[in-house]
C-alpha positions in Angstrom: -4.4 0.6 12.3 -6.7 -2.1 13.4 -7.5 -5.0 10.3 -10.7 -7.1 11.2 -10.7 -11.1 10.8 -11.7 -12.5 8.0 -15.0 -13.5 7.4 -17.4 -15.9 5.2 -18.4 -14.6 1.8 -22.3 -14.4 1.8 -23.9 -16.6 -0.3 -27.7 -14.9 -1.4 -28.9 -11.9 -2.6 -31.1 -11.5 0.7 -28.0 -11.2 2.8 -26.7 -8.6 0.8 -29.3 -6.7 1.5 -29.1 -7.0 4.8 -25.5 -5.8 4.7 -26.4 -2.9 2.9 -28.6 -1.6 5.6 -25.8 -2.6 8.5 -23.1 -1.5 6.6 -20.3 -3.3 8.6 -20.8 -6.6 6.6 -17.6 -7.8 5.0 -16.9 -10.4 2.2 -14.0 -12.8 2.4 -12.0 -12.7 -1.2 -13.4 -15.4 -3.2 -10.9 -18.9 -2.9 -9.9 -19.1 -6.6 -8.9 -15.4 -6.1 -7.0 -16.2 -3.3 -5.4 -19.5 -4.4 -3.0 -17.5 -6.7 -2.7 -14.2 -5.5 0.4 -12.0 -5.3 -0.6 -11.4 -1.8 -3.2 -14.0 -0.6 -3.9 -12.9 3.3 -4.0 -9.8 5.6 -0.9 -11.3 7.2 1.0 -11.1 4.4 -0.2 -7.6 3.5 0.7 -6.3 6.8 4.2 -7.2 6.5 4.9 -5.6 3.2 3.0 -2.4 4.1 5.0 -2.0 7.1 8.3 -3.4 5.3 7.3 -0.3 2.6 6.7 2.4 4.9 9.6 1.8 7.3 11.8 0.9 4.8 11.1 2.5 1.8 14.2 2.2 0.4 14.8 -1.2 0.6 11.0 -2.1 -0.6 11.4 0.1 -3.7 15.2 -0.4 -4.4 13.9 -4.3 -4.9 11.3 -3.1 -7.4 13.7 -0.8 -9.1 15.6 -3.7 -9.7 13.2 -5.0 -12.4 13.6 -1.6 -14.7 16.3 -0.3 -16.8 18.4 2.6 -15.4 20.9 4.0 -17.4 22.5 5.2 -14.5 21.6 4.0 -11.0 21.2 6.4 -7.9 24.1 7.6 -7.1 23.3 9.6 -3.5 20.1 9.1 -1.1 17.2 7.2 -2.8 14.3 9.3 -0.7 14.5 12.7 0.5 11.9 14.9 1.1 10.3 17.8 3.1 6.8 18.1 4.0 6.6 20.7 6.0 6.5 24.4 5.1 7.6 25.8 8.1 11.0 23.8 7.8 11.7 25.4 3.7 10.4 24.6 0.2 8.6 21.1 -0.1 10.6 18.6 -2.3 10.6 14.5 -3.1 13.5 13.2 -4.5 13.0 9.8 -5.1 16.2 7.7 -6.5 18.0 11.7 -7.5 20.9 11.2 -10.4 19.2 8.0 -11.7 18.6 8.3 -15.4 16.1 6.1 -18.2 13.5 5.8 -20.8 10.2 4.9 -19.7 9.2 3.8 -23.4 12.6 1.7 -23.1 11.1 -0.2 -20.0 7.4 -0.5 -21.2 8.1 -2.0 -24.9 12.0 -2.7 -25.3 12.7 -4.4 -22.4 9.4 -6.2 -22.4 10.6 -7.6 -26.2 14.0 -8.0 -25.5 14.8 -9.2 -22.5 11.4 -10.5 -21.3 10.9 -12.1 -24.7 7.2 -11.1 -25.4 7.4 -9.6 -28.6 4.9 -11.9 -29.7 2.3 -11.5 -27.0 -0.6 -9.1 -27.7 -0.3 -5.5 -26.4 -3.9 -4.4 -27.0 -7.1 -5.9 -28.5 -8.5 -2.7 -30.3 -12.7 -2.7 -30.2 -14.0 0.4 -31.9 -16.9 2.2 -31.7 -19.1 -0.6 -34.0 -18.3 -3.8 -33.0 -16.7 -5.1 -36.3 -14.4 -2.8 -36.0 -11.5 -4.7 -33.9 -7.6 -5.1 -34.5 -4.6 -6.2 -32.3 -1.2 -5.4 -32.0 2.0 -7.3 -30.5 4.3 -5.9 -28.3 6.9 -6.1 -31.3 4.4 -4.4 -33.8 4.0 -1.4 -30.9 7.7 -1.0 -30.7 8.1 -1.1 -34.7 5.5 1.6 -35.0 6.7 3.8 -32.0 10.2 3.3 -33.7 8.9 4.5 -37.3 6.5 7.5 -35.5 9.3 8.7 -33.4 11.4 9.3 -36.6 8.7 11.3 -37.7 8.7 13.4 -34.9 12.3 13.8 -35.0 12.3 14.6 -38.8 9.6 17.7 -37.2 12.1 18.7 -35.3 11.1 17.3 -31.8 13.8 17.2 -29.5 14.3 16.2 -25.5 12.5 18.4 -23.2 10.0 19.7 -26.4 6.0 19.4 -25.9 3.8 17.8 -27.8 0.0 18.3 -27.8 -2.0 14.9 -28.7 -5.8 15.1 -29.7 -7.1 11.7 -30.3 -9.8 9.1 -29.5 -9.0 5.7 -28.3 -7.1 4.5 -31.0 -3.9 2.5 -31.4 -2.3 5.4 -32.8 -2.7 7.2 -29.6 -0.4 5.0 -27.7 1.6 4.9 -30.2 2.4 8.9 -30.5 2.6 9.2 -26.3 5.1 6.5 -26.4 6.7 8.1 -29.5 6.9 11.2 -27.3 8.4 9.7 -24.6 11.1 7.6 -26.5 12.6 10.9 -28.0 12.4 12.3 -23.8 9.6 14.5 -25.4 6.6 15.6 -23.4 3.4 14.5 -24.1 0.2 16.6 -23.6 -2.9 14.4 -24.1 -5.9 16.3 -24.5 -9.3 14.5 -24.1 -10.8 14.3 -27.3 -14.2 15.4 -25.8 -12.7 19.2 -25.3 -13.9 22.1 -26.9 -11.6 24.2 -29.7 -10.9 26.4 -26.9 -9.9 24.3 -24.3 -7.5 22.5 -27.0 -5.9 25.9 -27.1 -5.9 26.8 -24.0 -3.8 23.3 -23.0 -1.3 24.2 -26.0 -0.5 27.3 -24.6 -0.4 26.6 -21.2 2.8 23.9 -22.6 4.2 25.8 -25.1 3.3 22.9 -27.4 5.4 23.2 -30.7 3.6 20.2 -32.6 0.3 18.4 -32.4 -1.4 15.1 -33.2 -4.6 14.5 -34.0 -7.3 12.6 -36.0 -9.5 13.7 -38.8 -12.7 12.3 -37.2 -14.3 9.3 -35.6 -17.8 8.1 -33.9 -18.9 8.4 -30.3 -21.5 5.9 -30.4 -24.0 7.7 -33.3 -22.0 10.8 -33.1 -20.0 11.9 -35.7 -16.8 14.2 -34.1 -15.1 15.7 -36.8 -11.4 16.4 -34.7 -9.8 17.6 -37.4 -11.9 20.7 -37.8 -11.8 21.7 -34.0 -7.6 21.0 -34.2 -7.9 23.6 -36.9 -10.0 26.1 -35.1 -7.8 25.8 -31.6 -4.5 26.2 -34.0 -6.1 29.3 -35.5 -7.3 30.6 -32.1 -3.2 30.1 -30.9 -2.2 31.9 -33.9 -4.1 34.5 -32.9 -2.6 34.6 -29.6 0.8 35.2 -30.9 1.9 31.1 -30.2 1.6 29.5 -34.0 2.4 25.8 -33.8 4.9 24.4 -35.9 3.5 21.3 -37.2 0.0 19.3 -37.0 0.0 15.2 -38.1 -3.3 13.9 -38.7 -4.4 10.5 -38.3 -6.8 9.5 -41.0 -8.7 7.5 -38.6 -12.0 7.1 -40.4 -10.1 6.7 -43.8 -8.1 3.9 -41.8 -4.6 5.7 -43.3 -1.4 5.2 -41.4 0.0 7.8 -39.2 2.2 10.6 -40.9 1.9 13.9 -42.6 2.0 14.7 -46.6 5.8 15.5 -46.4 7.1 12.8 -43.7 5.8 9.3 -44.7 5.5 7.2 -41.7 7.2 4.3 -43.7 10.4 5.5 -42.0 12.9 2.8 -40.9 13.0 2.3 -36.9 15.2 4.4 -35.1 18.1 2.4 -34.5 19.9 5.1 -31.9 19.5 4.1 -28.2 16.5 6.7 -26.3 17.9 9.7 -24.3 17.9 8.9 -20.8 15.3 11.1 -18.2 15.9 12.4 -15.0 14.2 9.9 -12.4 13.1 12.8 -10.2 10.6 13.7 -12.8 6.9 12.7 -11.6 6.1 11.1 -15.0 9.3 9.5 -15.1 10.8 7.1 -12.5 9.1 7.5 -9.3 5.9 7.4 -11.7 6.9 4.6 -13.6 7.7 2.4 -10.4 4.1 3.2 -9.0 1.9 2.2 -11.6 3.6 -0.7 -12.4 3.5 -2.1 -8.8 0.1 -0.3 -8.5 -1.0 -2.6 -11.7 0.6 -5.6 -10.2 -0.8 -6.0 -7.2 -4.5 -4.0 -7.2 -5.6 -5.9 -9.9 -3.0 -9.1 -9.0 -1.6 -9.2 -12.6 -0.4 -12.8 -14.0 0.7 -13.2 -17.3 -2.5 -14.7 -18.7 -4.6 -12.0 -17.7 -6.6 -10.0 -19.9 -7.0 -6.6 -18.9 -9.7 -3.7 -19.0 -9.7 -0.3 -18.4 -12.0 1.6 -19.7 -11.3 4.9 -18.9 -9.7 7.1 -21.3 -5.9 8.2 -22.0 -7.0 11.8 -21.9 -7.0 11.4 -18.1 -4.9 10.3 -15.4 -6.3 6.5 -15.2 -6.0 6.2 -19.0 -2.8 7.1 -18.4 -1.7 4.6 -15.4 -3.7 2.0 -15.8 -4.6 1.7 -20.0 -1.1 2.6 -21.1 2.1 2.5 -18.4 1.1 0.3 -15.9 -0.4 -2.7 -18.0 2.5 -2.1 -20.8 5.4 -2.2 -17.9 4.2 -5.4 -16.8 3.9 -6.9 -20.2 0.1 -7.2 -19.9 -2.4 -7.6 -22.7 -5.1 -5.4 -22.4 -8.0 -3.8 -23.7 -8.5 -0.8 -25.6 -11.5 0.3 -26.3 -13.0 3.9 -28.4 -16.9 3.4 -27.9 -19.2 3.8 -24.9 -21.2 1.6 -22.8 -24.5 2.1 -24.4 -23.8 1.5 -28.0 -25.1 -0.4 -29.9 -27.4 -1.4 -27.1 -26.7 -1.5 -23.1 -24.7 -4.7 -23.0 -21.7 -3.7 -25.0 -19.0 -3.7 -22.2 -20.1 -7.4 -21.4 -20.3 -8.7 -25.0 -16.9 -7.4 -25.0 -15.6 -9.4 -22.0 -16.7 -12.8 -23.4 -15.4 -11.8 -26.8 -12.0 -11.3 -25.1 -12.5 -13.0 -21.8 -11.6 -10.3 -20.1 -10.4 -11.3 -16.2 -9.5 -7.9 -14.9 -12.2 -5.2 -15.7 -11.7 -1.7 -14.1 -14.5 1.3 -14.5 -16.3 4.0 -12.7 -19.0 4.0 -10.6 -21.0 6.5 -13.0 -20.9 3.7 -15.2 -21.9 1.1 -13.3 -24.9 3.4 -12.0 -25.7 3.9 -15.8 -26.2 0.3 -16.8 -27.9 -0.7 -13.7 -30.8 1.4 -14.7 -31.4 -1.1 -17.3 -31.4 -4.2 -15.0 -29.8 -7.4 -15.1 -30.9 -8.9 -18.5 -28.5 -7.0 -20.6 -25.9 -8.6 -18.4 -26.6 -12.1 -17.3 -27.3 -12.7 -21.3 -23.6 -12.4 -21.4 -21.8 -15.4 -19.8 -18.6 -13.0 -17.9 -17.0 -16.3 -16.8 -13.7 -15.0 -17.3 -14.0 -11.7 -14.7 -12.1 -12.6 -11.5 -11.7 -9.1 -10.2 -13.4 -5.9 -10.7 -12.5 -2.3 -10.1 -14.0 1.0 -9.4 -12.2 4.2 -10.1 -13.1 8.1 -10.1 -15.3 8.7 -7.1 -16.5 6.8 -4.0 -19.1 4.2 -5.6 -21.9 4.0 -3.4 -23.2 0.7 -1.6 -26.0 -0.2 -3.6 -24.0 -0.1 -7.1 -21.5 -2.2 -5.3 -23.5 -4.7 -4.7 -25.3 -4.9 -7.9 -21.6 -5.0 -9.6 -20.5 -7.8 -6.9 -24.1 -9.6 -7.3 -25.3 -9.2 -11.1 -21.3 -8.5 -12.9 -19.4 -10.4 -10.9 -22.0 -13.5 -10.0 -20.7 -13.2 -6.6 -17.5 -14.9 -7.1 -15.2 -11.8 -8.0 -13.0 -9.3 -6.0 -14.4 -6.1 -5.7 -11.0 -3.4 -5.8 -12.8 0.0 -5.0 -10.0 2.3 -5.7 -8.8 5.7 -4.4 -6.3 7.8 -5.8 -5.8 11.5 -7.8 -4.3 12.6 -10.6 -1.6 14.2 -8.0 -0.8 10.5 -6.4 -0.1 8.9 -9.8 -1.5 5.9 -9.0 -3.7 4.1 -6.0 -3.7 5.3 -2.5 -6.3 3.4 -0.8 -7.4 0.0 -2.3 -8.7 -3.5 -1.4 -6.1 -6.3 -2.8 -8.0 -8.8 -4.5 -6.7 -12.3 -2.8 -6.0 -10.7 0.9 -8.7 -7.8 2.2 -12.1 -8.3 3.1 -14.7 -6.2 0.9 -16.8 -3.7 2.8 -19.6 -2.2 -0.1 -18.0 1.6 -0.2 -15.3 1.3 1.5 -11.8 2.2 -0.4 -10.4 -0.5 2.6 -6.7 0.1 3.5 -3.5 2.2 2.4 -1.6 0.5 -0.7 2.6 0.0 -0.3 4.2 3.2 0.7 1.0 5.0 1.8 0.7 6.3 5.3 -2.8 8.1 5.9 -3.8 10.1 8.4 -7.1 11.1 9.4 -7.0 14.8 10.8 -9.7 17.3 12.5 -9.6 21.2 11.5 -6.9 21.8 14.7 -4.3 19.5 12.4 -4.7 16.8 15.1 -4.1 13.0 14.5 -7.2 11.3 15.2 -6.9 7.1 16.6 -9.5 5.0 16.3 -12.6 5.4 15.0 -12.9 8.8 13.7 -13.5 11.3 10.4 -11.9 14.3 9.1 -9.7 15.3 6.6 -7.5 12.4 4.9 -3.9 13.3 4.7 -0.7 11.1 3.9 2.3 11.5 6.1 5.0 10.5 4.0 6.0 10.4 -0.2 5.4 7.2 -2.6 7.0 7.1 -5.9 4.0 8.1 -7.9 3.7 11.3 -6.0 3.6 14.7 -8.3 6.8 16.7 -7.6 5.7 20.0 -8.2 2.6 22.0 -10.1 4.0 23.0 -13.5 5.5 26.4 -13.6 4.0 27.2 -10.4 5.9 25.9 -7.1 3.7 28.0 -5.2 0.7 27.0 -5.8 2.1 23.4 -4.9 2.9 24.1 -1.7 -0.1 26.3 -0.7 -2.8 23.5 -2.2 -1.6 20.8 -0.6 0.9 21.4 2.0 0.2 24.6 4.0 -3.0 24.2 5.4 -1.6 20.8 7.6 2.7 21.2 8.2 4.3 18.0 7.8 1.2 16.4 5.4 0.2 15.8 2.2 -3.5 17.3 2.1 -5.7 15.5 -0.6 -8.6 17.8 0.0 -11.1 14.6 0.4 -12.8 14.0 4.0 -13.1 10.4 5.3 -13.8 8.3 8.2 -12.0 5.4 9.9 -14.5 2.5 10.8 -14.3 0.1 13.8 -12.2 -2.2 11.9 -9.7 0.2 10.4 -11.2 0.8 7.0 -11.2 4.0 5.2 -14.1 5.4 4.1 -14.1 8.5 1.1 -16.7 10.4 2.6 -15.9 12.9 -0.7 -14.3 16.3 -1.3 -14.0 18.8 1.2 -15.1 21.3 -1.0 -18.0 18.9 -1.2 -19.0 19.2 2.5 -22.6 21.0 3.2 -23.0 23.4 6.4 -26.3 22.7 7.3 -27.4 25.0 10.5 -23.7 24.3 11.6 -23.7 20.4 10.8 -21.3 19.4 7.8 -22.9 16.8 5.9 -21.1 14.5 3.3 -22.8 15.0 -0.4 -21.5 11.5 -1.2 -23.3 10.1 2.2 -26.3 11.9 1.4 -26.2 10.5 -2.4 -26.1 6.8 -1.3 -28.9 7.3 1.2 -31.2 8.6 -2.1 -29.8 5.9 -4.4 -30.8 3.1 -1.8 -34.5 3.8 -3.1 -35.3 1.4 -5.7 -36.9 4.0 -7.9 -33.7 6.0 -8.1 -30.9 5.4 -10.6 -28.5 8.0 -9.7 -28.1 11.1 -7.8 -26.2 14.5 -7.4 -26.6 16.6 -3.8 -25.0 20.5 -4.2 -25.6 23.0 -1.7 -28.2 26.1 -1.7 -28.5 29.3 -0.3 -31.2 29.2 2.9 -32.1 32.4 4.9 -32.1 30.4 8.2 -29.6 27.3 7.8 -27.0 29.1 5.6 -26.9 26.2 3.1 -29.8 23.6 2.6 -29.7 20.6 0.6 -30.8 21.1 -3.1 -31.0 16.9 -4.6 -31.3 15.9 -8.3 -32.1 12.7 -8.7 -32.5 10.3 -12.1 -35.5 8.0 -11.5 -35.3 4.1 -12.9 -37.4 3.0 -16.2 -41.1 2.7 -14.8 -41.2 5.2 -11.9 -42.9 8.2 -11.9 -41.4 11.9 -10.0 -44.4 12.6 -7.7 -45.0 14.1 -3.8 -45.6 10.6 -2.7 -41.8 9.2 -4.0 -40.3 12.8 -2.5 -41.7 12.0 0.8 -40.5 8.2 0.7 -36.7 9.9 -0.2 -37.1 12.3 2.5 -37.8 9.6 5.1 -35.4 7.5 4.0 -32.8 10.6 4.1 -34.2 11.2 7.8 -33.6 7.5 9.0 -29.9 6.6 7.7 -28.6 10.2 8.0 -30.5 12.5 10.6 -33.4 14.6 10.3 -30.9 17.6 9.5 -30.0 16.0 6.0 -33.9 16.5 5.0 -33.4 18.0 1.7 -35.4 21.3 1.0 -35.4 20.8 -2.7 -35.7 17.6 -4.7 -35.0 18.0 -8.7 -36.0 15.3 -11.3 -33.4 14.8 -13.2 -33.5 13.1 -16.8 -29.6 13.4 -16.4 -27.0 14.9 -15.0 -24.0 16.9 -16.6 -20.8 15.3 -17.1 -17.8 15.0 -18.1 -17.0 12.2 -21.0 -15.0 10.8 -17.8 -18.1 10.3 -16.3 -17.7 12.8 -13.4 -20.2 14.9 -12.5 -20.2 18.5 -12.7 -21.3 19.2 -9.5 -20.6 23.2 -10.2 -23.1 23.2 -13.1 -25.6 21.7 -10.9 -25.2 24.8 -8.2 -25.9 26.9 -10.9 -29.0 25.3 -11.9 -30.3 24.8 -8.4 -30.0 28.9 -8.1 -31.5 29.0 -11.4 -27.7 31.1 -12.8 -27.3 30.4 -16.2 -23.8 32.2 -16.3 -22.1 28.7 -15.9 -18.6 29.5 -17.3 -17.0 26.7 -19.6 -19.4 23.9 -20.4 -16.9 22.5 -22.9 -16.3 19.2 -21.0 -20.1 18.2 -20.6 -20.4 14.8 -22.5 -24.6 15.9 -23.9 -24.9 19.6 -23.0 -28.9 19.2 -24.1 -28.9 17.6 -20.4 -27.9 21.2 -19.1 -31.4 22.5 -20.8 -33.1 20.1 -19.5 -32.3 20.4 -15.8 -32.8 24.3 -16.4 -36.6 23.6 -17.5 -37.4 20.9 -14.9 -36.7 23.2 -12.2 -40.5 23.8 -12.5 -40.9 20.6 -11.1 -38.9 21.1 -8.3 -40.7 20.0 -5.2 -39.9 21.3 -2.1 
């Protein structure tokens, strides 16, 4: 793996824009970040990464000593098989070791680290005046109390509990109470429909549901209890009655409990049950999220961390709850949305709590870019040191705006690539060590050994583009697909025996930097040429008129497939034939004539999940005027879909 020499950080906007043209310019980490960084140089990164890959037992074994283990690992620290031709796929880290993740993120922090009075979460409600805070000691007490409530409802180790709640402190209490008992929490995003909740309850055979009466998302009231009741009725109709439903009266600010199980029951005084460390969500997962959180965000005790993700998604599990708490961090827990009550809400919160490390999605960045610099610059943001992105590759223009405007050219940006299946970050810069390239996920995290393969499964060296795979396991890797190990093997290991297949395309540049080009199933085959949708989207949003773009394939009688582009305009611009010609010209110049779109459609908005991911499956249907959309319950704003169907007549070819 070739690593570049550090280069001087660019200081002017003109130079940043020049960097957008060259795609090879890099920014050295800010000196103020490097001075106190856990990993202050590329040389130190190389040393640690080599040790983590070549000596995983020693590397991860040292980290494991920082945590509580009821039973230590009695046998081999790591055993695995990634090759389906040699037998069953398996991954075993610390087989036989037992622990409890709730004990490690609360009891250990309060009693061993003596951080009971430290704030675990600042809670910021939907309305700016709705705030509270909770210390580690208070959080431990509430988790103990609610564990007692769950026990009185018959919940035991191995039981499944569904949690259907907004981003409120009681959500964290509920999930940790489950973990404390050894029960499995299935957190269902509060934006999902009753049907989706029902399906997830049935899939996991949940015996109990925890929900909320209602909550506001911006100006919209969501009656969650009505949706929960509908889901429970659907479960009954399908022959699976749920034993109990516990409701948090969130809008009434009532304490957590049920009518016959008061929340003021005393704390549990017995030890936590122990859970096998080989399970993805306990031993290995705990080590990995704790370690990635510490190094990727360069966490220090005085930091205030804020991840804007919902806990209903893996990013929220790893970097709202378990990763920060395992490090004794203070975090912000945010119930609202970035544009309510105005578009400067995120930056007012940064100033309010003196946030030092901030983690959000490129979709949110592009959304706020539409409103210009002033909503950001009206706030100080002086506390910020590290800015992270997650969820999809960030296009260089959004990266540059994030760096220049939000970070005032003095923050490190960590563009993280990972998956639900990986448990934590896989490719990422380290704030004090890695020269940053706009749009690149840069280098592998500790324990991660990436490779790029061609269609024949051959490893490609040097500059290359192909399939991104990993050659050996890391502690946070998933162990199986629940109830379907055959699917686990077929999805991740059969295409290229001996490798974990991410499903993503990737290129490696001359400096050894990794660039995610998008899901393999988001690659388009135009006249025999593979085109990355992410690359075309980046070319589109480089135009000053375009705030956001999404590209999907569309059937073509000659090419087989052609490009159908959806573009959202910045304020003040008009969708016109002249603009379309400019966009096509820009794509031809930046990618090549083969990538010239056949269709460009004006899109006032794009269909997205509540976590901010663009639903390209829905866009492909719209492009073909196919109204059979399937399940759209996860769409944040369903009205966008009808708008896009209506705007098809305005598509310009």
